[in-house]
N, C-alpha and C positions, 0 to 999 in steps of 0.2 A: 513489255507493255508500257503504255504512256497514260498519264493522267493529264487530260486536256481541259484547261479552264478558260472559257471565254469570259472576257471581262475580269481577268485575274489580277489586274493592277489594283482593283478597288478594295474596299474595306473587307467584305466577306471573302473574296478570293485570296487575299493576303493571309487571313487567319486560317483558311482551309489549307493553303500551301504549307504553313507552319505545322499544322497537324499532320499532314501527309508525310512530310519529311521527318517529323518526330516519330511517327508510327512505322514508316517504311523509309529508312534513311537512304537507301540506294535507288529509290524510285525516280523516274523521269517525270517532272512536273513542268508542263508547258503553259505559259500564260499568253493567250491570244487576245490582244487588246490593241486599241488605237493609241493608248497612252503608254509611253515608255517609262517604267518606274525609275530607271537609272537617271533619266533627265529630270523627272518630277522630284525625286528625293534630293537632288542637288540644287534645285531652285529655292532661293531665299526670298526673292521679291514677290509679294502677293499679286501684283499686277501681272507679272510674267506668268505665274502659275495660273491665274484666272484666264489669261488668253490661251494657255495651252490646254487646260482641262475643262473650262467653263464652270468649275466648282469654286464658289466663293469661300475664302478662308479655309482652304484645304489643310487637313492635319494628317500626318503619317500614321498608318496602323502599326508601324514598327516601333519597338522599344529602343531606347538609347543604345547605340552601338550594334544593333541588330541589322543583318543584311538580308536582302531578298534571296529567297531560296528557289524560285522558279526561273525558267529560261524564257525570256521575252521574245515573242514573235509578233511583228506588226500584222494586225488582222482587223479588217472592218467587216463585221458580220452582216452588214447591209449588202455586201457583195459576196459572190461565191467564194468559198474557202478553198484555196489552192496554193500551190508553190510553197509548201511548208518545208522547213529545213530538217525534217525528220520523216520517217516512213510510218504512217499510221497502220495499225494492225486491228484485226477484229477482236483482240483482247483488250483494247484500249477502253478507257472510261471518260465520258464527257461530263463536265459540270458546266451547265449553261447559265452564266450569271450576267452576260452582256445585256444591258438594258438602259434605256432612258427612264429614270424613275422619280427624280425629284418633282413633286407636285404640290402647289403650282410652281411654275418655273420654266416651262418650255412651251413652244407653240404646239397645238394639237397634232399636227402632222408628224412631229418628231417622235412622239410615242409610237405611232403606227409604223413609221418607216423603220425604226430600229427594232422594236419589240416583235413585230409581226414578220417583217422580212428577215430579221435575224433568226427567228425560230425556223423559218423555212430553210434558210441556208445551213444552219447547224444540222437540221434533220437530213438535208440532202447530203451533207458531208458524211454523216453517220451511215446513211444508206450506201454511199459510194464505197466505203471501206469495210462494210459489214460489221460496224461497231454495234454492240448489243446492249450497252448500258448507258443511260443518260439520267443525270440528276438535274432537274430544272427548278430554279428558284423563281417562283411566281410571287404572289403578293396577296394580302387580304383585300386589296382594292376591288377584285371581281365581285365581292359580296355586296358592295355598295355601302353608302353611309346611312346607318340607322342604329337605333339603340338595341334592337333585338339581338339575342344570342345567336351566333352563327356557327353551325356545325358543317362539316364537310359535305353532308348529304343534302343541304338545302339548295334551291335553285339560285345561282348567282344572278344578281341584278346590278351590274356595274353602272355607275352614273358619272364617270369621268373618262376622258380619253385614255388615261393611263390604265384604269381598271378594265376598260373594254379591250385594250391592246393586250393586256396580260391574259385575259380569259381566252382570246383568240389564239395566243401563243400556246396556252395549255392544250387547246384542241389540236393544234398543228403537231405537237409532240405526241398526243394520243393517237393521231392518225398514223404517224411513223411507227409507233409500237404495234398498232393493230395489223399492220402489213405482215408482221411475222410474230404474232402474239405468243407463240410457243417458246420462242428464244429471246425475244427482246424484253428488257426490263426498264421501266420508267418510274422514277420517283419524283413526284411533284411536292414541293413544300411551299406552304403559304405562311410566311413568318409574320408575327406581330411586329411591333417596333423593335428593330434590332439595335442593341446598344453594345458599346465596348470601344476599345482604343481605335481611334481613327474614324468613328462613325460620322462625325461632322453633321449631326442631325438633332433630333428632338431632345434626346437625353443630355447631350452636350449643352444645348441652349438652356435647358432647364437648370442644369448645374450652375452655369455661370449667372443665370438670372437670379437664382437663390443666393449665390455667393456675393453678388454685387448689390443685393437688396432690391432688385428690380422685378422679381417674380411675384405675382399675386394670383390667387385662384380665379380663373376667368368664369365667373358666374356660378360655379358649383365646385364642390370638393369630391363628389362621388362619381365623376366621370371615369369610366373603366377604360384603361389603356393596356390592352394585351401587349406583352413584350417578351423578348427572349434575348439572352446573352449571346453574343456572336460566337464565343467559344463553345457554348452548348449547342448552338445551331449546327456548326460544322461537325461536331462530334456525332450529332444525331444523323446527319447526312451520311457520314461514313458508316455508322452502325447499320442504317437501313440498307445501304449498298451491299454490305456484307451479310445481311440477313433477309434478303429478298431475291428470289430466284427468277421469277417471271411475272408478267402482268404489269398493271398500273397501280401504284399506291399514291394516295393523296393525303397529306397531313397538314393540319394547322400546327404551327410551331409557336407555342407560348406557354408560359407558366399556367398551371391549373390549380385553383381558379385564377383568373386574371386579376391584376391589382388595380385599385383606384388610383387616381392621381395623388390623392392625399397619402395613401400608403407608400407610393413611390417616393414622394417628397420626404416623408419621414424616414424612410429607409436610406435614402441618399444622404440625408443630413447625418444620420447615425454612422453610416459607413465611412464618411469622409470627415467627421468631426466638426460639422457645422451646427450652429445653434441660432438659427434665424426664425423670427416670428413671421409667419406668412398670413396675410389677410385675404379675405375674399371680397371681390368688388362686383357690382351688378353687371350682368351681361350687356345691357344697353350702354353702360358707361365705357366698358372696355372696347366694344365694337366701334363706338364713336371715336375713342382715342386711336384705335388701330387705323381707322380711316384717315385721320389727320396725319399720323406717323407714316402711313403708306404713301400719302401724297408728297411727303418730304424725302422719299427715296427708300423707305422701308429699312431703316437701320436695324441691326440684329435680326433681320429677316421678318420683322413684324409687318403684317398686312392683314386686312380683313379676312381673306380666305384662310390664312394660316391660323388666325385666332379662332375662327369658326370651327376649324378642325379640332382645336383644343377642347371645345365645348361639346363635341359629339363623341360618344363612347365608341371605342373599337372593341366591341364585346364579342371576342372570338373564343370559341370553345376549344380547350386543349385536352378534352377527355380521351380522345382516341390515342393521342401520344402518351398521356399518363397511363392508359390501360395497356399499352404495349409493353414489351419486355425491357424497353430502354429505361435506364436509371439516370436521373438527372445528377450531374456532378456539382451543381451550384444551386444554393437558394438565391433569392434576390439580393439579400445582404452580402452573401459570399461573392456573388458575381460583381457587385459594385466595388467591394473591397479589392477583388482581384484586378479590376480595371484601374482602380486608384493605385495599386501597387505597380502596375505596368507604367505608370507615370511617376514613379519614385515617391509615391505617397504625397504628392504636391498638389494635384488637381485632377480633374477629369477632362480628357480631350482625345 
């Protein structure tokens, strides 16, 4: 059998590959992506990497001296998946991670083109070869931006092109499963903010903002930011895959209860040995500053849309996961310490 990871060059795909090879050393793990990790890992020039990946300030998910463990196959999921260098079987398992996800940051059509058409092509590929198991990484974006607690059972009301595209992609996968519901198994995960080595996102920016004395609480300290450690997320995916026989399962993936931004900052400082005093500034002031900074080219990724996201809670309920038989391997502090250790206890990136 084969483990097929679409979008496997990325952050989550790399950590999943590591776990699969650790758990099943003889397994065949195929990375279907448009970005060749062998090229990416060798690139030292930021401009060159940016032109190749469109990701600003890309950081490797690999530890020093660690090598990629999957086999790369160039594959653009916006097109039919074919001409692969291996023979798929009906025992294979697909992890569909391929997506345009950074928001804001892409034109609207890019989210629909990759996330919706990609879902169609992945499901058509599974249909063609009789593959019965898919794990799909969705997002909390289908819930929409609001302060209310969001459980898996509520009606999604996405209000961004990314959120809409991810909800449609979920439905496409569900249609695939429903065509043979007695045999096909679909696991959909909606992770909170995923952090860990190579994330190149909110937690990394938060850490460096604190470390450089540039971070201030934007308007409030009690903003809830549901989050999950990347190594915990991929462990849960593999656990559900092995403990789910048929049907569709949908899980929010986050610590329960979710942490506030103040709790995250305090834990991050404790885990990495920082002792910075963090002040709170009024929302109107930081939005005005973000507008000016954004007009200057948005250094450090600062722009009004991103700052506004910081001030809105991602209040995602993790009770369904917490009440399952899965046991978390990391507390928040242990997760950040593990990430710190992956960087030789020097920084978080």
